[in-house]
C-alpha positions as CSV (number, residue, x, y, z in Angstrom):
1,M,-24.8,4.0,27.5
2,P,-22.4,1.9,25.4
3,L,-22.4,2.6,21.7
4,T,-23.1,-1.1,21.0
5,T,-26.6,-1.0,22.4
6,Q,-28.0,0.4,19.3
7,V,-31.7,-0.3,18.7
8,E,-33.0,1.3,21.8
9,R,-30.4,4.1,21.7
10,N,-31.2,4.9,18.1
11,I,-34.9,5.2,18.8
12,I,-34.4,7.4,21.8
13,F,-31.8,9.5,20.1
14,S,-33.7,9.9,16.9
15,T,-36.8,11.1,18.8
16,K,-34.8,13.6,20.9
17,R,-32.8,14.8,17.9
18,D,-35.9,15.4,15.7
19,I,-37.6,17.4,18.6
20,L,-34.5,19.4,19.2
21,W,-33.9,20.1,15.5
22,I,-37.5,21.2,14.9
23,S,-37.5,23.4,18.0
24,A,-34.1,25.0,17.3
25,N,-35.1,25.6,13.6
26,M,-38.3,27.3,14.6
27,F,-36.4,29.5,17.0
28,S,-33.7,30.2,14.4
29,M,-36.3,31.4,11.9
30,S,-37.9,33.6,14.5
31,I,-34.7,35.6,15.1
32,L,-33.3,35.9,11.5
33,N,-34.1,39.6,11.5
34,W,-32.8,40.2,15.0
35,K,-30.2,43.0,14.9
36,S,-28.3,44.6,17.8
37,E,-27.8,48.3,17.6
38,D,-25.1,47.9,20.3
39,K,-22.0,45.8,19.5
40,M,-21.6,45.4,23.3
41,N,-24.5,43.0,23.2
42,K,-22.7,40.6,20.8
43,I,-20.1,37.9,21.3
44,V,-17.8,36.3,18.7
45,K,-17.6,32.9,20.2
46,A,-18.6,30.6,23.1
47,E,-16.1,28.2,24.6
48,I,-18.0,25.1,25.8
49,L,-16.2,23.2,28.5
50,W,-18.4,20.1,27.9
51,S,-16.4,17.8,30.1
52,R,-13.9,18.1,33.0
53,N,-12.6,14.6,32.6
54,C,-9.6,13.3,30.6
55,G,-7.5,10.2,30.6
56,L,-4.3,12.1,29.9
57,T,-1.9,13.9,32.2
58,C,-0.4,16.7,30.2
59,P,2.1,18.6,32.4
60,Y,0.9,22.1,31.9
61,C,-2.9,21.5,31.8
62,A,-5.2,22.1,34.8
63,M,-8.5,21.6,33.0
64,V,-9.3,18.2,34.7
65,T,-11.5,18.4,37.8
66,E,-13.3,15.1,37.4
67,E,-16.6,16.9,38.1
68,K,-19.4,15.0,36.4
69,V,-22.7,16.7,35.5
70,D,-26.0,15.2,34.3
71,K,-27.0,17.9,31.8
72,D,-30.6,19.0,31.3
73,L,-31.0,19.2,27.5
74,L,-34.0,21.5,27.7
75,L,-31.9,24.1,29.6
76,W,-29.0,23.7,27.1
77,Q,-31.4,24.2,24.3
78,K,-32.5,27.5,25.9
79,G,-28.8,28.2,26.2
80,V,-28.3,27.9,22.4
81,Q,-31.2,30.3,21.9
82,Q,-29.5,32.7,24.2
83,L,-26.3,32.4,22.2
84,K,-28.3,33.4,19.1
85,K,-29.6,36.4,20.8
86,L,-26.0,37.4,21.4
87,D,-25.1,36.9,17.7
88,C,-22.7,34.2,18.6
89,S,-20.9,33.1,15.5
90,F,-18.9,30.1,16.7
91,C,-18.7,27.5,19.4
92,A,-15.5,25.6,20.3
93,I,-16.4,22.4,22.3
94,Y,-13.7,21.0,24.5
95,G,-13.1,20.5,28.2
96,A,-10.7,18.6,29.4
97,E,-11.9,15.9,26.9
98,P,-15.5,16.3,25.5
99,L,-15.8,12.7,24.2
100,D,-15.4,11.4,27.8
101,D,-18.9,12.8,28.5
102,F,-20.6,11.7,25.3
103,A,-24.1,10.8,26.5
104,K,-25.8,14.1,25.5
105,L,-23.1,15.5,23.2
106,P,-24.9,14.5,20.0
107,E,-28.0,16.3,21.0
108,F,-26.0,19.5,21.8
109,I,-24.2,19.3,18.4
110,A,-27.6,18.9,16.7
111,M,-28.9,22.1,18.5
112,L,-25.9,24.2,17.4
113,S,-26.2,22.9,13.8
114,A,-29.9,23.6,13.6
115,A,-29.3,27.1,15.0
116,D,-26.6,27.8,12.3
117,I,-23.9,28.3,14.9
118,L,-20.6,27.1,13.5
119,N,-18.7,24.8,15.8
120,T,-15.7,22.5,16.2
121,L,-14.9,19.7,18.5
122,I,-11.5,19.8,20.1
123,T,-10.4,16.3,21.2
124,N,-7.2,14.6,22.2
125,G,-8.1,11.5,20.1
126,C,-7.5,9.2,23.0
127,S,-11.1,8.6,24.3
128,P,-12.5,5.1,24.0
129,N,-14.5,4.5,20.8
130,T,-13.4,7.8,19.4
131,K,-14.2,7.1,15.7
132,E,-17.6,5.7,16.5
133,K,-18.4,8.8,18.6
134,I,-17.2,11.2,15.9
135,T,-19.2,9.3,13.3
136,E,-22.4,9.8,15.3
137,L,-21.5,13.5,15.9
138,H,-21.0,13.9,12.1
139,S,-24.5,12.5,11.5
140,V,-26.0,15.4,13.5
141,G,-24.0,18.2,12.0
142,L,-20.3,18.1,13.2
143,R,-18.3,19.5,10.3
144,S,-15.1,20.5,12.0
145,L,-12.6,18.6,14.0
146,T,-9.6,19.9,16.0
147,T,-6.8,18.0,17.7
148,S,-3.5,18.8,19.3
149,Y,-0.1,18.7,17.6
150,D,2.7,19.6,20.1
151,G,5.6,19.1,17.7
152,E,8.0,16.4,16.4
153,G,10.7,14.3,17.8
154,E,12.5,16.0,20.7
155,D,9.9,18.8,20.7
156,I,7.6,16.6,22.7
157,V,8.8,15.9,26.3
158,D,6.1,13.8,27.9
159,R,4.0,10.7,27.1
160,S,0.6,12.3,27.2
161,S,1.6,15.0,24.7
162,R,3.1,12.3,22.5
163,A,-0.1,10.2,22.6
164,K,-2.5,13.1,21.7
165,T,-0.1,14.3,19.0
166,D,0.2,10.9,17.3
167,R,-3.5,9.9,17.7
168,G,-4.7,13.3,16.9
169,I,-3.1,13.6,13.5
170,K,-4.3,10.1,12.6
171,L,-7.9,11.1,13.6
172,L,-7.8,14.2,11.5
173,R,-6.7,12.3,8.4
174,W,-9.5,9.7,9.0
175,F,-12.1,12.5,9.5
176,R,-10.9,14.3,6.3
177,D,-10.9,11.1,4.2
178,T,-14.1,9.6,5.6
179,F,-16.5,12.6,5.3
180,P,-16.4,14.7,2.1
181,D,-18.8,17.3,3.4
182,I,-16.6,18.6,6.3
183,R,-15.7,22.3,6.7
184,D,-12.2,21.8,8.1
185,V,-9.7,19.8,10.0
186,A,-7.3,21.6,12.2
187,A,-4.4,21.0,14.6
188,V,-3.6,23.4,17.4
189,S,-0.1,23.7,18.8
190,T,1.1,25.4,21.9
191,I,4.2,27.3,21.0
192,N,6.9,26.9,23.6
193,R,10.6,27.1,24.1
194,K,11.2,23.5,22.9
195,N,9.2,23.5,19.7
196,F,9.0,27.1,18.3
197,R,11.8,26.6,15.8
198,S,9.9,23.7,14.3
199,I,6.7,25.6,13.7
200,P,7.3,26.7,10.0
201,R,8.3,23.2,9.1
202,I,5.1,21.8,10.8
203,I,3.0,24.4,8.9
204,E,4.5,23.2,5.6
205,K,3.8,19.6,6.4
206,M,0.2,20.1,7.5
207,T,-0.7,22.3,4.6
208,K,0.3,19.5,2.2
209,E,-2.2,17.4,4.0
210,G,-5.0,20.0,4.0
211,I,-4.8,20.5,7.7
212,W,-5.1,23.9,9.2
213,M,-2.7,24.9,12.0
214,L,-3.7,27.1,14.9
215,F,-1.4,28.4,17.6
216,D,-1.2,29.8,21.1
217,L,1.8,30.7,23.2
218,I,2.4,28.7,26.3
219,H,1.2,30.1,29.6
220,P,2.0,29.3,33.2
221,D,-0.5,29.6,36.1
222,R,-0.1,33.3,36.8
223,G,-1.9,33.1,40.1
224,Q,-5.4,34.1,38.9
225,P,-8.4,32.1,40.1
226,G,-9.7,29.5,37.6
227,S,-6.4,29.1,35.8
228,K,-6.4,26.4,33.1
229,C,-2.7,26.1,33.4
230,Q,-0.5,24.5,36.1
231,N,3.1,25.1,37.1
232,T,5.3,22.1,37.1
233,K,9.0,21.6,36.5
234,L,8.3,20.7,32.9
235,T,6.2,23.8,32.5
236,E,9.1,25.9,33.6
237,E,11.3,24.3,31.1
238,L,8.9,25.2,28.3
239,L,8.5,28.8,29.2
240,F,10.2,31.4,27.1
241,Q,13.2,33.3,28.4
242,E,14.4,36.7,27.5
243,E,17.2,35.4,25.3
244,D,14.6,33.5,23.2
245,I,12.7,36.6,22.2
246,P,14.6,37.8,19.1
247,E,14.5,34.3,17.4
248,L,10.9,33.8,18.5
249,L,9.9,37.1,16.9
250,Q,11.5,36.0,13.6
251,V,9.4,32.8,13.7
252,L,6.2,34.7,14.5
253,V,6.8,37.0,11.5
254,Q,7.5,34.1,9.3
255,M,4.2,32.5,10.4
256,S,2.3,35.6,9.4
257,K,4.0,35.6,6.0
258,M,3.0,32.0,5.4
259,K,-0.7,32.8,5.9
260,K,-0.7,33.9,2.2
261,T,0.2,30.5,0.9
262,H,-0.4,28.0,3.7
263,L,-3.2,26.8,6.0
264,V,-2.2,28.7,9.1
265,H,-4.3,30.7,11.5
266,W,-2.2,33.3,13.3
267,S,-3.0,36.8,14.2
268,D,-1.0,39.5,12.4
269,L,-2.3,42.1,14.8
270,L,-1.0,40.1,17.7
271,V,2.4,39.8,16.1
272,D,2.6,43.5,15.7
273,Y,1.6,43.9,19.3
274,I,4.3,41.5,20.5
275,I,7.0,43.2,18.4
276,A,6.0,46.5,20.0
277,N,5.7,44.9,23.5
278,E,8.2,42.1,23.6
279,E,8.0,41.7,27.4
280,V,4.4,40.5,27.1
281,V,5.7,37.1,26.1
282,L,7.4,36.9,29.5
283,N,4.9,38.8,31.6
284,Y,1.5,37.8,30.1
285,D,0.0,41.2,30.9
286,W,-2.4,42.0,28.0
287,H,-5.8,42.7,29.5
288,C,-9.0,42.1,27.5
289,V,-11.1,43.8,30.2
290,E,-9.4,47.1,29.4
291,K,-10.9,47.0,25.9
292,D,-14.2,48.6,25.0
293,V,-15.5,45.3,23.5
294,F,-15.3,43.3,26.7
295,P,-16.6,40.6,26.9
296,S,-15.9,39.5,23.3
297,W,-16.6,35.8,24.1
298,I,-17.9,33.7,26.9
299,T,-16.8,30.4,28.5
300,V,-19.5,27.9,29.5
301,E,-18.7,25.4,32.3
302,N,-20.1,21.9,32.1
303,T,-22.6,22.9,34.7
304,G,-23.9,25.7,32.4
305,E,-22.4,28.4,34.5
306,V,-20.9,31.2,32.3
307,Y,-17.5,32.9,32.8
308,C,-15.7,35.6,30.8
309,C,-12.8,33.3,30.1
310,D,-11.6,29.7,30.2
311,D,-8.4,30.8,32.0
312,F,-9.9,33.0,34.6
313,H,-13.0,32.9,36.8
314,V,-13.7,33.7,40.4
315,T,-14.3,30.6,42.5
316,N,-15.6,31.9,45.8
317,E,-18.9,30.4,46.9
318,D,-20.7,33.7,47.2
319,R,-19.9,34.8,43.6
320,E,-22.6,36.0,41.3
321,R,-23.6,33.1,39.1
322,Y,-24.9,33.4,35.6
323,Y,-26.0,30.4,33.4
324,L,-26.1,29.8,29.7
325,W,-29.9,29.6,29.5
326,E,-30.3,33.2,30.9
327,I,-27.1,34.9,29.7
328,A,-28.5,37.1,27.0
329,D,-31.3,38.2,29.2
330,K,-28.9,39.1,32.0
331,W,-26.1,40.3,29.7
332,N,-25.6,43.8,31.3
333,Q,-25.5,42.4,34.8
334,F,-23.1,39.6,33.7
335,S,-20.8,42.0,31.9
336,T,-20.6,44.5,34.7
337,Y,-19.8,41.8,37.3
338,Q,-17.2,40.0,35.2
339,A,-15.5,43.3,34.4
340,K,-15.3,44.1,38.0
341,M,-13.9,40.7,38.9
342,A,-11.4,40.7,36.0
343,K,-10.0,44.1,36.9
344,K,-9.5,42.9,40.4
345,Y,-8.3,39.4,40.0
346,C,-7.1,38.6,36.5
347,S,-3.3,38.9,35.9
348,G,-3.6,39.1,32.1
349,C,-2.6,36.8,29.3
350,I,-1.4,36.7,25.7
351,W,-3.8,34.0,24.2
352,N,-4.0,34.4,20.5
353,T,-7.5,33.1,20.3
354,H,-8.7,35.7,22.8
355,W,-6.9,38.5,21.1
356,D,-8.6,37.7,17.9
357,A,-12.0,37.6,19.5
358,N,-11.5,41.2,20.6
359,A,-10.3,42.2,17.2
360,I,-13.3,40.6,15.5
361,K,-15.7,42.3,17.8
362,R,-14.0,45.6,17.2
363,G,-14.4,45.0,13.4
364,D,-10.6,45.0,12.8
365,I,-10.7,41.5,11.2
366,P,-13.5,39.4,9.8
367,V,-14.9,36.3,11.6
368,G,-13.5,34.3,8.6
369,N,-10.1,34.9,10.2
370,Y,-11.4,32.6,13.0
371,V,-13.5,30.1,11.2
372,H,-12.0,28.6,8.0
373,N,-12.3,25.6,5.7
374,L,-10.1,23.5,3.5
375,K,-10.2,25.9,0.5
376,T,-10.2,29.4,1.8
377,N,-8.7,31.4,4.7
């Protein structure tokens, strides 16, 4: 429904929103005293792949499937309740591009906000009517916005990456300046062979603007089912080579030191691990399933189906299927099945965000290392 057809949409939306907020608040109150004696029944975050559509063609991204789903909000509301049962602290809403499936997104943001689940929307900033959509999402509780920032000048090697970098930073500035009650604005950068030397300078620049920087190392498709990456000629040019490792390690250590004075999210524990296991940057062979806190997070497909990761899931038609609106109730079955599949089919990774989820669930670092605001780390 176009954003300009407002009277009817506002009546429908306001009614739905009020019902969802009341229902979610009643549920939230009913589980305030819920405590799990077993940390295995808890997750740090949920990754919500709200949309599988996107107008960009970033060279190393395989998130776009163009599958469209008419979501049942009552089921997704049950899903939010299931997340609360799992002590979920945080939801990252992305996709491909979440704003390209906007119809029911405001209601979902309202559900999360009413349930006191912190969240951020990750957008490329290139969807039609982006500011109008973000304004509506803010009205129902969105307090954090994240975009991409792939580098500067010659660091960026394709038009889609340039578009989302340029529009994304402008969108963050607008969100920061328009809404005084936000929690944070953040830019996420994929560290690769072209841009890694620029990272400290980018952190300096963004900190001056009150923008947090988050990072992940570039990954290829390692042959696992459900990969969110794809192998192209350009991807190959961005991958690290053995001769890059010494200088890369220097940059990673510098990033960790900058955390004391700058708005940068980067895992010190991961840096220590990479220093001790340099080949992991080339082989991508860290395995979360080998840790005693697996799964530390879940990934939710736009259909509601739940996976253990946004970069791995079995795709065979006869797979066991678990959905968000039942995930806490079937947690043991889900965990056992996903562990079996991950051990058999997942080639490993070195995603910073996934590493931190494991560390938070183990109790090595606080959840505040994952969710931040403009004033404190």
